[in-house]
N, C-alpha and C positions, 0 to 999 in steps of 0.2 A: 128872184134874187136868189143866188146860191149861198147859203149859209152854212158855215162850217163850225161847229160847237167844240171847244177844246175843254174837256173835263166832263165826266159822266156822273158826278155828284147829283145832288137835289137840284141845284139852281139850274145846271146845264140841262138836265131832263126835263125840268118844268119848262124851260125854254123851248126844247125840241117837242115837246107835247103841245104847247102853246101855238107854235108854228104849225104843227100837223093840223090842229084843229082849225087852222085858218087857211089850209090849202096848200101849205109849204112843205117841201120834203128836206129837211135839214140833215146834216151828217154829224154824227157825235164821234169825237176821237178820245179814247180813254187808254192811258198808259198802263193800267193794271190789266192782268189777265181776267177773263170772264169767271174764272173759278174762285177768285177772291170773294170771301163771304165777311160782310162787316157785321160784327157782333153787338149784342146789347140794343139798348132803345135809344130813341131820341124824344126829347119834349118838344113837340112842334107847337110853336107859340100862335097866338091869335092871328098875328102878321101873316101867316102862311095860309089862313083860311081862305081869303078871296082868291089867290092864285089856285089853289086846289079845288075849290068850288068851281071855278071858270073851266077846269078840265073835267068836272064830274067826279072828282075822287075824294072830296072831303068826307061824304058820308061813308064809303067803304074804308076809308082809312080809320074813321072814327070807330067804327064797328070792329076793328082789329085791336083797339087799344083801350086805355082807360082814360076818361074825361078827367081834366085837374080843374076843380071849382077854384074861384067863384064862377057862377053862371049868370049870362045876361041874355035874355030873349031866347033862352034855350041853348045857347053855346057856351062851352066852357073857355076859359083863359087860356088852355093849352090841352094838348093831347099827348099822353105818353104811350108810345108805340114802338115796336120793333123797327130798326133801321132797315134791316135787310127786306122785310116784306113791303116797306114803302119804296125801297129802290126797286123791287122787283115789279111792283105795280107801275111805277113811272116809266120802267124800260119797255112796257108792252107796246109792240108796234114801231118802237124807235130803231132806225138804222144805227148801230154802233160798230165801230171797228176798234177791237180790243188789242192791247200789247201795241199801242200806236203812239208815239210820242212825237211831239212838234219840235223839231230842230231848227227850223229856219222859216223866216216869211219871205213870200215871193213878193218883189217889189216891182212897181213900174212908176218912175218918178217917185213923187212923195205919196203914192197910194200903194197900199198892200193888196195884191191880187190873189192871194192864196197862201199856202204853206206847204212845207217840206216835212214829210212824215217819215220816221224811221219805224220799221216794224219790229217783231220780235226777234227775226234772224239778222237784224242790222240793215237789211235792205231799204233804200230811200226811193219815195216817189213824190212827185208833185200832185197837189190837190188844188185846182183852181177854186176860188172863191170870190164873191163879192163883199162877204162880211165875214171875217174871222172873229168869233166871240170867246175871249178868255174867261172861261168858268173853271179855272184850274187851281184856285185856292190862294191863300196868303202868299205863298211863295211863287206865284205865277210865272211861268216861263214865257207865256204869252206877252205879258206885260213887260218883261225884260227885252225880249226880242223886238217888240215895237218901240222901244225906247221910251216908254211913258214912266216918268219919274214918279216915285211913291216913296213914303217915310215909312219904314218897315223896321219894327223893333220888337223885342220880347216884352211880354206884358210883366208888370210887376207883381201880378197875382199868379201862383201856381196852385195846384190842386192834388191832393192824394184821393184817388177815387177807388171804388170797389164795385163789383157785380156779385149778385147773389140769385140762386135759382129759387128762392123763396119770395112769394109776393108778400107784401105788407098789407096791413089793414087799410091804410089811407093811400089815396093814389098819389099823394105828393106832401111832403113836410119840409119845413124851412125854418132856421134859426138864423137870425142876424147877430153878428158877434159885435164886439165893441168898437170895431174899426170899420164896420158896415159890410165885411166879407160874410160869406154864407156858409153854413152847413146844410146840405139838402140831401133829400132821398126821394127818388122817383119810383113809383110803382108801375108795372105794365104787366100784361098777360103772361110774360115769360119769367118774372121775377121782381127783382129791385136793383137799382144802382144808387149809389151815393157818392157824395164829394164834399171835402173839407178844404175851402179855400184858405191859403195862408200867404204871407208875403213870400216872394220867391227867394228860397234860401241860396246863399253863396255857393254852398256845396251841391246843390242840385239834388237828384234823386237819392244819391248817398247819404246825404245829411238828412232829407226829409223822411226817409224810411228806416233811419238807423234804430229807433227804439223798438222796432219790430211789430209784426201784425197782432199780437195779443194785447199790446199797450194800445195800440191804435183802436182796436175793436172795443176795449174797455172805455177809452177816452172818448170815442165817437158816441158810444151809446149813452154816455152820461150827458152829452149836448143835446141828443136826439133819441129819446128813450124808445120811440116807436121803431127805431132801426135795429133793436137788440136781437129780434127774432132772424131777420135775414142776414144780420153780421154773422150769427152762429154758423152759417154755411158758406163764410168766405174763407177760401183757403190761400195758400202762398201764392197760387198764380191768379188770384182774383182781385188783387189790389195794386194798384200802380200809380206812379207819378206823371204828371202832366204839366207842360208849359205851353203857353199859348203865344202866339204871334199876332200882334197888331198891325193893321195897314190903314194908312191914311193916304188917299190919291186924288188930288184934284181935277186931274184930266181924265175923263171918262171915256173918250174914244178919240181916235185919229182916223183918216180916210181908210177904210177897210178893215179897221180892228175896233171892237167894243170890249169892255171889261164889266162883268157882273159878279154879285156875290163877294166872296172872301179877297178875290182878286182885285177888288176895288175899295172894300171897306171891311177888314176884318177886326173884330172887337173881342175882347176877353169873353169867354164864355159865360162869365157871371152874369152878363146881361141877360142871357137866355134868349136872345132875338135873332142870332145870326142866320139861322136857316130861314126864318120867315122873311127878313129883309132880302135875302138872296132871291127867294122865290117871288117876292114882289118886283124885284129888278127884272126877272125873266118874264113875268106876266107883262110889265109895260113895254119891254123891248119887243115882244111877240105882237103886241097890238101896234106899236109904231111900224114894224116891218110891213104887217098886213095893210097898213094905210099907205105906206109909200114902197109899193112893191117892186119898183125899178130904180130906187133912188136910195142907196144905203146911206148917204150922209144926211139926206132929209129924215130918214128914219131914226138916225142916231141923235139928230137935233131935237126930233120931237120927243124922243125918249127921254133925253136929258132934261128937257123943259119941263115935262110932267113930272119925272121921278125926283129930280133934285130937291125940290121943296118938300116931297113927302119924306125924304130920308134926313133932310137938314136938321130936325130936332134931335134924331137919334146920334147922329155924327156930333153935333155940337155938346151933347152931354157925354157920350162914350160910355164905357161899361161902368165907370165910378158913378155915373149918374143914377144908377139903380141901387146905390148903397143906401141902407137905413143905418146911420151912424148913430149910436148911443153916446160915444164919447167916453172919456176917462181912460184909466189904465184898463187893460184886459184882465179879468179875473184869470187865476192860474189855469182853471180847466179849460179856457180857450186858447191857450198857448200850445203851438205845435211847431217843432218838436218841443216836447215838454223840457223845461230847464228845472232849476232848483225850485222846489214847491209847485211844480208844474202838474201837468196831467197824469205823469207817472206815480 
């Protein structure tokens, strides 16, 4: 079975490595150039552990990062580790075509038989495939080209995040605010990152960042005192505003096309499980393809049959399901941007 994976992020690469481990030779198409470096860390949740262990990569990835307690049977709940080193490890041995964007799907009746790819210079070529896998994120082009309906909307939660080169004392700290949103800090061998989740402001980044970095540092440090040291080394280019896109998609595949990861189910990062769920999708699909090597439809049916029940609790709860809500009015120090009597 010829498998083309669109998207060279973690879910797509785990699928590629899983297929390779089972004797397949997939092709990964990535629209970014190879020179792009993804900065900062990722908190890999325990949902990613089985897929990474399946590839023999969990132990080396843990050795590059910091375990996040609590522990159970010697395993942490998550690992804080650099994104780029993880991507580099997953890319080893994978055939990747960079600067390659899928602009059309090749159809034969109601079945997709491949894709049309535009390279860096704009030249187009056809790539035949028995299965095209969209691992291309919440704004999936493959999903749109395949005509798969999805509910796509901006999350009601935004975040003001920061990166620091100073490593904190603790690998992870969290404070739940009155409405259940979070203030968090993650340590990794390259320093620390933090984020303050807020209701998405009407004015976007301009409104959220208007009080300035000094006010933000002071307010964040009051909520999470362990972040005070790393925050001292956060400069004007080290804090940023983020909005997330959420995706709900009931159709997982059509003949010749399947979706995994955020192309299928993107949740607000406050849930902290997106990467793990995408890797789990990839592992299940790799197993299904290996068991149905000549029948992509049977592989997709088996994959959905196994994977949908595993995802159902997460999709039913959504990102809001992880909130620990205290209730009552938010105290002044939890309000951002600060208003009268607020964090300023």
